[in-house]
C-alpha positions in Angstrom: 17.8 -9.3 40.5 14.2 -7.8 40.9 15.5 -4.5 39.1 16.4 -6.2 36.1 13.0 -8.2 35.6 11.3 -5.0 36.4 13.1 -2.9 33.7 12.3 -5.7 31.4 8.5 -5.7 32.1 8.9 -2.0 31.8 10.4 -2.4 28.3 7.9 -4.6 27.3 5.0 -2.4 28.5 6.5 0.2 26.8 6.8 -1.2 23.3 3.3 -2.9 23.6 1.8 0.7 24.1 4.1 2.4 21.0 2.6 -0.8 18.7 -1.0 0.3 19.7 -0.3 4.0 19.7 0.8 3.0 15.7 -2.1 1.0 14.8 -4.2 3.6 16.2 -2.5 6.1 14.0 -2.6 3.7 11.1 -6.5 3.6 11.4 -6.8 7.0 11.8 -4.7 8.3 9.3 -5.8 5.5 6.3 -8.5 7.9 4.8 -6.5 10.6 4.2 -3.7 8.3 2.8 -6.6 6.6 0.0 -7.0 10.1 -0.7 -4.1 11.1 -1.4 -2.9 7.9 -3.2 -6.2 8.7 -5.4 -4.9 12.1 -6.1 -1.5 11.5 -6.3 -2.0 8.4 -9.0 -4.5 10.3 -11.4 -2.2 14.0 -11.5 0.7 11.5 -12.2 -1.2 9.3 -15.3 -2.7 12.6 -16.6 0.4 15.2 -15.9 3.8 13.2 -16.1 3.0 10.0 -17.9 5.8 10.1 -21.1 5.9 14.3 -20.9 8.8 15.1 -18.1 11.6 12.6 -19.9 12.1 10.8 -16.5 11.3 7.3 -18.0 11.0 5.7 -14.2 7.5 7.4 -13.8 6.4 6.0 -17.3 7.9 2.6 -16.1 6.0 2.5 -12.8 2.9 3.3 -14.6 2.9 1.0 -17.4 4.2 -1.9 -14.9 0.9 -0.5 -12.5 -1.8 -1.0 -15.3 0.0 -4.3 -16.5 0.6 -6.0 -13.2 -3.1 -5.2 -12.0 -4.6 -5.5 -15.8 -6.1 -1.7 -15.5 -6.1 1.0 -17.5 -6.1 4.6 -16.0 -6.7 5.8 -12.6 -10.2 5.6 -12.5 -10.8 4.4 -15.8 -9.8 4.0 -19.4 -11.0 7.4 -20.7 -8.7 9.3 -17.7 -5.8 8.9 -20.6 -7.6 11.5 -23.0 -7.5 14.4 -20.0 -3.5 13.6 -20.3 -0.9 15.5 -21.9 0.3 12.5 -23.3 -2.7 12.4 -25.6 -3.6 16.5 -25.8 -0.3 17.1 -26.9 -0.3 14.4 -29.7 2.8 12.9 -28.2 0.8 9.2 -27.6 1.3 8.7 -31.8 -2.4 8.6 -32.3 -2.9 6.1 -29.3 -5.8 6.4 -27.1 -4.7 4.6 -24.2 -1.3 3.7 -23.4 0.4 0.4 -24.6 0.1 -1.0 -20.9 -3.5 -1.1 -20.9 -3.6 -3.7 -23.8 -4.6 -7.3 -23.0 -2.0 -8.5 -25.3 0.6 -5.9 -25.5 1.8 -5.2 -28.8 3.5 -1.8 -30.4 0.6 0.6 -31.3 -2.2 -1.4 -29.8 -3.2 1.5 -27.7 -4.6 2.8 -30.9 -7.6 0.6 -30.6 -9.6 1.2 -27.9 -12.0 -1.8 -27.5 -12.7 -4.0 -24.7 -11.4 -6.8 -26.4 -8.2 -5.1 -26.4 -8.3 -2.7 -23.3 -8.6 -3.1 -19.7 -11.9 -1.7 -19.0 -12.1 -2.3 -15.6 -14.7 -0.1 -13.1 -12.6 1.7 -10.9 -9.4 1.7 -12.7 -6.1 1.1 -11.5 -6.8 3.0 -8.4 -9.6 -0.1 -7.0 -7.2 -2.8 -8.0 -4.3 -0.7 -5.9 -6.3 -0.2 -3.0 -7.7 -3.9 -3.1 -4.0 -5.0 -3.2 -3.4 -2.4 -0.1 -6.5 -3.8 1.7 -5.1 -7.3 1.5 -1.6 -6.7 2.7 -3.1 -4.8 5.6 -4.8 -7.8 6.7 -1.7 -9.8 6.7 0.1 -7.0 8.6 -2.4 -6.6 11.2 -2.5 -10.3 11.5 1.6 -10.8 12.6 0.8 -7.3 14.6 -1.9 -9.5 16.8 0.9 -12.7 16.6 3.5 -10.3 18.2 1.3 -8.5 20.5 0.2 -11.8 22.0 3.9 -13.0 22.4 4.4 -9.9 24.1 1.5 -9.8 26.5 2.8 -13.9 27.7 6.6 -12.2 27.3 5.1 -9.5 30.3 2.5 -12.2 31.9 5.8 -14.9 32.5 7.8 -11.4 33.7 5.2 -11.0 36.6 5.4 -14.9 37.3 9.0 -14.9 37.3 9.1 -11.6 39.5 6.9 -13.1 42.0 8.6 -16.6 42.3 12.0 -14.4 43.0 10.0 -12.7 45.3 8.9 -15.5 47.2 12.1 -17.4 47.5 13.8 -14.6 49.3 14.1 -14.5 52.6 13.1 -11.2 54.9 
């Protein structure tokens, strides 16, 4: 019986240490992830929007801009550098229609603040804010689970001591 209690304690301790290490690694690599996200979002918008024939990228960018009420990676001027505009695939649009506050066909032709989401920092700022808000929730859940594990280890130690005390030598 003692062996099983000790094994249970060791397993809880091992899982707890793994969770601590995962948290430390997530904290260390967050900045690299943030930089990669900025670069990849910009490249995707500039080089792949409505160009490669893969409609999933276009739908994802359009959904991002509508859901987060933003336009472009850093701002709406990012679209002027895109292949979509430079190769005249935009149909005279300055920005995609998904940048419009009220989406109608061709609304991206008129680049006016009353019509276009002019968010300082663009979609990347909104996306980072969304991720940070959800990371706080994930962190709180992680701390809650860690507390349960710590209590489990404490109660396992108490059980071990009681079993040891009840066993005659």
